[in-house]
C-alpha positions as CSV (number, residue, x, y, z in Angstrom):
1,M,46.6,135.7,123.7
2,N,47.5,132.6,125.7
3,Y,49.0,129.7,123.9
4,G,49.9,126.3,125.4
5,L,50.7,122.7,124.6
6,T,48.7,119.7,125.6
7,Q,49.6,116.0,125.6
8,N,46.0,114.8,126.2
9,P,43.5,116.7,123.9
10,L,40.2,116.0,125.6
11,L,37.0,117.2,124.1
12,N,35.9,119.2,127.1
13,A,39.4,120.7,127.8
14,S,38.3,123.9,126.1
15,E,35.3,125.5,124.5
16,C,36.1,124.0,121.1
17,L,38.1,121.0,119.9
18,V,39.5,121.4,116.3
19,L,40.4,118.1,114.7
20,G,42.2,117.8,111.3
21,V,41.8,114.6,109.3
22,F,43.2,113.2,106.1
23,S,41.1,111.8,103.3
24,D,43.3,108.9,102.6
25,T,44.4,107.6,106.0
26,G,42.6,106.4,109.1
27,L,42.1,108.5,112.2
28,S,45.0,109.0,114.6
29,D,45.1,107.0,117.8
30,F,43.8,109.9,120.0
31,A,41.1,110.6,117.4
32,L,40.0,107.0,117.5
33,S,39.8,107.1,121.2
34,L,37.6,110.2,121.1
35,D,35.5,108.6,118.4
36,K,34.9,105.6,120.6
37,D,34.0,107.7,123.6
38,H,31.4,109.6,121.5
39,D,29.7,106.8,119.6
40,G,31.6,107.2,116.3
41,L,30.8,110.9,115.9
42,I,34.2,111.8,114.4
43,T,34.0,109.0,111.9
44,K,30.5,110.1,110.8
45,L,31.5,113.8,110.4
46,S,34.7,112.8,108.6
47,K,32.8,110.9,105.9
48,K,30.8,114.0,105.1
49,I,33.8,116.2,104.3
50,T,35.7,115.1,101.2
51,E,37.6,118.1,99.9
52,A,40.6,119.9,101.5
53,G,39.2,122.8,103.5
54,D,35.8,121.3,104.0
55,S,34.6,121.4,107.6
56,L,31.7,120.5,109.9
57,W,30.7,121.9,113.3
58,Q,29.1,119.8,115.9
59,A,27.8,122.1,118.6
60,D,27.1,121.0,122.2
61,V,28.9,117.7,122.4
62,K,28.6,117.4,126.2
63,G,28.9,121.2,126.4
64,T,31.7,121.5,124.0
65,S,31.9,122.3,120.2
66,L,33.7,120.1,117.8
67,L,35.1,121.3,114.5
68,V,36.4,118.7,112.1
69,I,38.3,120.0,109.1
70,Q,39.5,118.0,106.0
71,C,43.2,118.4,105.3
72,G,43.2,116.5,102.0
73,K,45.6,113.7,101.2
74,Q,48.5,113.2,103.5
75,E,51.1,113.7,100.8
76,S,49.5,116.9,99.7
77,F,49.5,118.5,103.2
78,T,52.2,121.0,102.7
79,A,53.3,124.3,104.4
80,I,51.0,126.2,102.1
81,S,48.1,123.8,103.0
82,L,48.8,124.3,106.7
83,K,48.6,128.0,106.3
84,K,45.2,127.7,104.5
85,R,43.8,125.4,107.1
86,I,45.0,127.5,110.0
87,S,43.4,130.6,108.4
88,E,40.1,128.8,107.9
89,I,40.1,127.5,111.5
90,T,40.9,130.9,113.0
91,E,38.3,132.7,111.0
92,A,35.8,130.1,112.0
93,L,36.7,130.4,115.7
94,L,36.4,134.2,115.6
95,K,33.1,134.1,113.7
96,Q,31.6,131.7,116.3
97,K,32.9,133.9,119.1
98,I,34.9,131.0,120.7
99,A,37.0,132.0,123.7
100,S,39.2,128.9,124.0
101,A,40.1,126.1,121.6
102,T,42.3,123.0,121.3
103,I,43.8,122.5,117.9
104,C,44.8,119.1,116.7
105,L,46.2,119.1,113.2
106,P,48.4,116.5,111.5
107,Q,52.0,117.3,111.0
108,V,53.4,118.5,107.6
109,S,55.5,115.6,106.5
110,D,58.6,117.5,105.4
111,K,58.7,119.9,108.4
112,S,59.5,119.5,112.0
113,A,56.8,119.7,114.7
114,N,58.6,122.8,116.1
115,W,58.6,124.5,112.7
116,Q,54.9,123.8,112.4
117,L,54.1,125.1,115.9
118,E,55.9,128.4,115.2
119,Q,54.0,128.9,111.9
120,M,50.6,128.1,113.5
121,V,51.2,130.7,116.3
122,L,52.2,133.4,113.9
123,Q,49.4,132.7,111.5
124,I,46.7,132.7,114.3
125,D,48.1,135.9,115.7
126,N,48.2,137.4,112.3
127,I,44.4,136.8,111.8
128,R,43.4,137.6,115.3
129,Y,45.2,141.0,115.3
130,Q,42.9,144.1,115.6
131,L,43.4,147.8,115.7
132,I,40.1,149.1,117.1
133,E,41.2,152.0,119.4
134,F,39.9,154.6,117.0
135,K,36.4,153.1,116.7
136,K,34.0,154.9,119.0
137,K,31.0,152.9,117.8
138,N,30.8,149.2,116.9
139,A,34.2,148.2,118.3
140,K,34.0,144.5,118.5
141,P,37.1,142.9,120.1
142,H,37.7,139.2,119.3
143,K,36.6,136.7,122.0
144,L,39.4,134.2,121.3
145,E,41.8,134.3,124.2
146,A,43.4,130.9,124.6
147,I,44.6,128.1,122.3
148,N,46.2,124.8,123.2
149,F,48.0,122.8,120.5
150,F,48.3,119.0,120.3
151,L,51.4,118.4,118.3
152,P,53.6,115.6,119.4
153,G,57.3,116.5,119.2
154,S,56.9,120.2,119.7
155,S,58.4,122.0,122.6
156,K,57.6,124.7,125.1
157,D,60.8,126.5,124.1
158,T,59.5,126.8,120.5
159,L,56.2,128.1,121.8
160,D,58.0,130.8,123.8
161,L,60.0,131.6,120.7
162,A,57.0,131.9,118.5
163,Q,55.2,134.2,120.9
164,A,58.2,136.5,121.1
165,I,58.3,136.8,117.3
166,A,54.5,137.3,117.3
167,Q,54.9,140.2,119.8
168,G,57.5,141.8,117.5
169,V,55.2,141.4,114.5
170,E,52.3,142.9,116.4
171,F,54.4,145.9,117.6
172,T,55.4,146.5,114.0
173,R,51.8,146.2,112.7
174,H,50.5,148.6,115.4
175,L,53.1,151.3,114.5
176,A,52.5,150.9,110.8
177,N,48.7,151.0,111.1
178,M,48.8,154.3,113.1
179,P,47.5,157.3,111.1
180,A,50.1,159.7,110.0
181,N,48.6,162.5,112.1
182,I,49.6,160.4,115.2
183,C,52.6,158.5,113.9
184,T,55.0,161.3,113.1
185,P,58.8,161.1,113.2
186,T,58.7,162.4,116.7
187,Y,56.1,159.7,117.7
188,L,58.3,157.0,116.2
189,G,61.3,158.3,118.2
190,D,59.2,158.3,121.3
191,Q,58.0,154.7,120.7
192,A,61.6,153.6,120.3
193,E,62.6,155.2,123.6
194,L,59.6,153.6,125.3
195,L,60.6,150.2,123.9
196,A,64.2,150.7,125.2
197,K,62.9,151.5,128.7
198,Q,61.2,148.1,128.8
199,F,64.4,146.1,128.5
200,D,67.8,146.5,130.1
201,S,69.4,145.1,127.0
202,L,68.1,148.0,124.8
203,S,69.4,151.6,124.6
204,C,68.1,154.4,122.4
205,K,69.3,157.8,121.2
206,V,67.0,160.0,119.1
207,M,68.5,162.8,117.1
208,G,66.9,165.8,115.5
209,P,67.7,168.3,112.7
210,D,70.5,170.0,114.6
211,E,72.4,166.8,115.1
212,M,71.8,165.8,111.5
213,R,73.3,169.1,110.3
214,E,76.3,168.6,112.4
215,M,76.9,165.2,110.8
216,G,76.2,166.5,107.3
217,M,73.0,164.5,106.7
218,F,71.6,166.8,104.1
219,T,69.9,164.2,101.9
220,L,67.8,163.2,104.9
221,L,67.1,166.8,105.8
222,A,66.2,167.6,102.2
223,V,63.3,165.1,102.3
224,A,62.0,166.7,105.6
225,Q,62.2,170.3,104.6
226,G,58.7,170.5,103.1
227,S,57.1,169.4,106.4
228,D,56.4,171.2,109.7
229,Q,57.3,167.9,111.4
230,P,61.0,167.7,112.3
231,P,62.8,164.6,111.1
232,R,64.4,162.0,113.5
233,L,67.4,159.7,113.3
234,I,66.8,156.9,115.8
235,D,69.7,154.8,117.0
236,I,68.4,151.9,119.1
237,Q,70.8,149.1,120.2
238,Y,70.4,145.6,121.5
239,K,73.4,144.4,123.5
240,G,73.6,140.6,124.1
241,A,77.2,139.8,123.2
242,G,79.6,142.3,124.8
243,D,81.8,144.0,122.2
244,A,81.1,141.7,119.3
245,P,80.5,143.4,115.9
246,P,76.8,144.0,115.5
247,I,74.3,143.3,112.8
248,V,73.0,146.6,111.7
249,L,69.4,147.0,110.5
250,V,68.5,150.2,108.7
251,G,64.8,151.1,108.3
252,K,63.1,153.6,106.1
253,G,60.8,155.6,108.3
254,I,58.8,158.0,106.0
255,T,55.7,158.4,108.2
256,F,53.8,160.0,105.3
257,D,54.8,160.2,101.6
258,S,52.9,162.6,99.4
259,G,55.6,162.3,96.8
260,G,56.6,165.9,97.5
261,L,56.5,168.2,94.4
262,S,56.5,165.0,92.3
263,I,53.1,164.4,93.9
264,K,51.5,161.0,94.0
265,P,47.9,160.5,92.6
266,A,45.1,160.7,95.1
267,N,44.1,157.1,94.8
268,F,45.8,155.1,97.6
269,M,47.7,158.1,99.0
270,D,46.0,157.2,102.3
271,E,48.2,154.1,102.3
272,M,51.3,156.2,102.3
273,K,51.3,156.1,106.1
274,Y,52.8,152.7,105.5
275,D,56.0,154.1,104.1
276,M,57.6,153.7,107.5
277,C,57.1,149.9,107.6
278,G,60.8,149.3,107.2
279,A,61.5,151.3,110.4
280,A,58.6,149.6,112.2
281,S,59.9,146.2,111.3
282,V,63.4,147.0,112.7
283,L,61.8,148.0,116.0
284,G,59.7,144.8,116.0
285,T,62.8,142.7,115.3
286,L,64.6,144.4,118.2
287,K,61.7,143.7,120.5
288,A,61.8,140.0,119.6
289,C,65.6,140.0,120.2
290,A,65.1,141.5,123.6
291,L,62.3,139.0,124.5
292,L,64.4,136.1,123.4
293,K,67.6,137.4,125.1
294,L,69.7,136.4,122.1
295,P,73.5,136.3,122.5
296,I,74.2,138.8,119.8
297,N,74.5,142.6,119.2
298,V,72.0,144.3,116.9
299,V,71.8,148.0,116.0
300,G,68.7,149.6,114.6
301,I,69.0,152.8,112.6
302,L,65.7,154.5,111.7
303,A,65.7,157.4,109.2
304,S,62.4,159.1,109.7
305,A,60.7,162.1,108.0
306,E,57.5,163.3,106.3
307,N,57.7,163.9,102.6
308,L,55.3,166.8,101.9
309,L,55.1,169.7,99.5
310,S,55.3,173.3,100.6
311,G,57.1,176.5,99.7
312,S,60.1,175.1,101.4
313,A,60.0,171.6,99.9
314,V,63.0,170.3,98.0
315,K,62.7,170.9,94.3
316,C,63.3,168.7,91.3
317,G,66.8,169.5,90.1
318,D,68.2,170.5,93.5
319,I,71.6,169.2,94.3
320,V,72.4,168.1,97.9
321,L,75.4,166.9,99.8
322,S,75.1,163.5,101.5
323,M,76.9,162.5,104.8
324,S,79.2,160.4,102.7
325,G,80.5,163.5,100.9
326,Q,78.9,162.5,97.6
327,T,76.4,164.8,95.9
328,V,72.9,163.9,94.7
329,E,70.8,165.6,92.0
330,I,67.2,165.1,93.0
331,I,65.2,164.7,89.8
332,N,62.3,163.0,91.5
333,T,61.1,164.0,95.0
334,D,59.0,160.9,95.2
335,A,62.3,158.8,95.2
336,E,62.8,160.1,98.8
337,G,63.3,156.8,100.6
338,R,66.7,156.2,99.2
339,L,67.7,159.7,100.2
340,V,67.0,159.2,103.9
341,L,68.6,155.7,103.7
342,A,71.8,157.1,102.1
343,D,72.7,159.1,105.2
344,A,71.5,156.3,107.5
345,L,73.7,153.8,105.7
346,T,76.7,156.1,106.0
347,Y,75.9,156.5,109.8
348,A,76.1,152.7,110.0
349,E,79.8,152.7,109.3
350,R,80.7,153.8,112.8
351,F,79.6,150.5,114.2
352,N,82.1,148.3,112.2
353,P,79.2,146.0,111.5
354,K,79.2,142.3,110.9
355,F,76.9,143.2,108.0
356,V,74.1,145.7,107.3
357,I,70.6,145.1,105.9
358,D,68.4,148.0,105.0
359,V,64.6,147.4,105.0
360,A,62.4,149.7,103.0
361,T,59.1,150.1,101.2
362,L,61.2,151.5,98.4
363,T,59.7,151.0,95.0
364,G,56.4,150.3,93.2
365,A,58.5,148.4,90.7
366,V,59.1,145.5,93.1
367,I,55.3,145.0,93.3
368,V,55.1,144.8,89.6
369,A,57.9,142.2,89.6
370,L,57.0,140.1,92.6
371,G,53.5,141.0,93.7
372,T,52.6,140.6,97.4
373,V,54.2,137.1,97.9
374,S,57.9,137.7,98.1
375,S,60.0,140.6,99.2
376,G,62.7,141.6,96.8
377,Y,66.3,141.6,97.9
378,M,69.6,142.6,96.3
379,T,73.2,142.1,97.3
380,S,76.6,141.4,95.8
381,D,77.6,139.3,98.8
382,E,77.0,135.6,98.0
383,E,77.3,134.5,101.6
384,L,74.8,137.0,102.8
385,A,72.4,136.0,99.9
386,K,72.6,132.4,101.0
387,L,71.9,133.4,104.6
388,L,68.8,135.4,103.5
389,E,67.5,132.5,101.4
390,T,68.0,130.0,104.2
391,C,66.3,132.2,106.8
392,A,63.4,133.0,104.4
393,K,62.8,129.3,103.9
394,E,63.0,128.5,107.6
395,S,60.7,131.4,108.6
396,G,58.2,131.1,105.7
397,D,58.8,134.9,105.1
398,R,59.6,134.6,101.5
399,V,62.2,136.6,99.4
400,W,63.4,136.6,95.8
401,R,66.7,137.8,94.6
402,L,67.0,140.6,92.0
403,P,70.2,141.5,90.2
404,L,72.6,144.1,91.3
405,D,75.0,144.1,88.3
406,E,77.5,146.8,87.7
407,A,75.9,147.5,84.3
408,Y,72.9,149.0,86.0
409,Q,75.0,151.7,87.7
410,D,75.1,153.9,84.6
411,A,71.4,154.6,84.9
412,I,71.9,156.8,88.0
413,D,74.9,158.8,86.8
414,S,74.3,162.6,86.7
415,P,75.8,165.1,84.3
416,L,76.0,167.7,87.2
417,A,76.4,165.7,90.4
418,D,77.8,162.4,91.6
419,M,74.5,160.7,91.0
420,I,70.8,161.2,90.4
421,N,68.2,159.8,92.8
422,A,66.1,158.1,90.2
423,N,66.7,156.9,86.7
424,F,65.2,158.9,83.8
425,D,62.9,156.1,82.6
426,R,60.8,153.4,84.5
427,T,63.0,150.5,83.6
428,A,64.5,148.3,86.4
429,G,63.3,150.7,89.0
430,S,63.9,148.4,92.0
431,V,67.4,147.5,90.8
432,T,68.5,151.0,90.1
433,A,67.2,152.1,93.5
434,A,69.4,149.4,95.0
435,C,72.3,150.6,92.9
436,F,71.9,154.1,94.4
437,L,72.0,152.7,97.9
438,S,75.0,150.5,97.1
439,R,77.1,153.7,96.6
440,F,76.8,154.4,100.3
441,T,77.7,150.8,101.5
442,E,81.2,150.2,100.1
443,K,82.8,149.9,103.6
444,Y,80.8,146.9,104.8
445,R,78.8,143.8,103.8
446,W,75.3,144.8,102.8
447,A,72.0,143.6,101.5
448,H,68.8,145.6,100.6
449,L,65.3,144.4,101.3
450,D,62.5,146.0,99.3
451,I,59.2,145.2,101.1
452,A,56.9,147.6,99.2
453,G,54.7,144.6,98.1
454,T,54.7,142.6,101.3
455,A,54.6,145.2,104.2
456,W,50.9,145.8,104.0
457,I,47.6,144.7,102.3
458,S,46.0,147.3,100.1
459,G,42.4,148.2,99.7
460,K,39.4,148.6,101.9
461,K,40.8,146.0,104.4
462,R,44.2,147.6,104.3
463,N,46.4,146.3,107.1
464,A,50.1,146.1,107.9
465,T,51.5,142.5,107.8
466,G,54.4,142.9,110.1
467,R,56.8,141.5,107.5
468,P,59.7,141.0,107.4
469,V,60.0,140.6,111.2
470,P,59.9,136.8,111.0
471,L,62.7,136.8,108.4
472,L,64.9,139.3,110.3
473,T,64.4,137.5,113.6
474,Q,65.3,134.2,112.0
475,L,68.4,135.8,110.5
476,V,69.5,137.2,113.8
477,R,68.8,133.9,115.5
478,H,70.8,132.0,112.9
479,V,73.8,134.3,113.3
480,A,73.6,134.1,117.1
481,E,73.5,130.3,117.1
482,S,76.5,130.1,114.7
483,R,78.7,132.2,117.0
């Protein structure tokens, strides 16, 4: 996809000109000029659309299409309204098989032009994304190839930034959407190595079961032992700041989750290929960092396995030793994500990190609590919480803080081992999962992101979203700029 900026949005500069108008203000100066050149056409069309989201096409205006879209009252044109209008515009352009367009929308009053430009690029890329390589019949690639924006005050640097984030998001979505018979732990490791080969600033090491045993990663190995696919621990590093302490991003990479012996119901089990979205988002963020050449160090640690059931699968009641030296009684084999993360979080200690954030499709409970709008996060570090909130607001990739109080820790105490991997009832499932992880993060600053509700869209049109790559990239940028 080719994006550009224009200072002079002419009607014939592309296949379609998209013009946003307010219901309570007059036309902008450039729109008035176009209106005058075309015998009041824009004024006539604007008078016919009265509600926000209403639109009218005018085909073949001197060989070009014109789409006028109503943006409502000026004071009501918010970030949410912008997202809706961009979605409607992009869907319309795709439906009409438009190849190139110039988009002229008014600016959201409480946001900068550069913020708006970044959001528009990410939203258009989000809707335009396709995975059609498995379609042997009726594969219909989108025609839309180029968009220019008219947005006074926005910059080419921001456009480049937005496109880098968009590439990271797309990489994440592509990995996450791959079927589990292709995207195995080995495949995920291969993709990480291929990514590292594309950039001099990236390096990658992929470890298998033998290395894991040597390090004592028996909680990760326990999850993998029911599958014929060997697990992988992927260590991928971005170097942009010499020997400075890195940010460490730890991603859950369960490439398929049957639930193990605590087997999941058949409905929606096909979506359990998305249980590696945390790992995919870490790779997408590292790709964005490399494209942006950020002056910072970032380490990605991906703990990847399949969680299947077989004669060799881990059993409910088994007790395993973690890399940290703590023992875990596994009472629910479907609470496997925290097991692979436990060893990965211990592995993170060797980097003396600035801080660590783990990213995981960890609990169904977070979907009950927050739905598909906000990712849940938990931390005891107030400074890190403030940073996450700020970056979520700046990126539009929303989060909501859940508690991590000491009182919840009792729920994961075991009578036989140091802890159980899931509480005995269904209360506070997301919080107690974070409590479990917290026991492996005592040597550094840490926050946990539960993206189970935001990493993909369920149902017939199931699709990975690429979240939280925008949030994580903004966070890394924020820290890099503050150095």
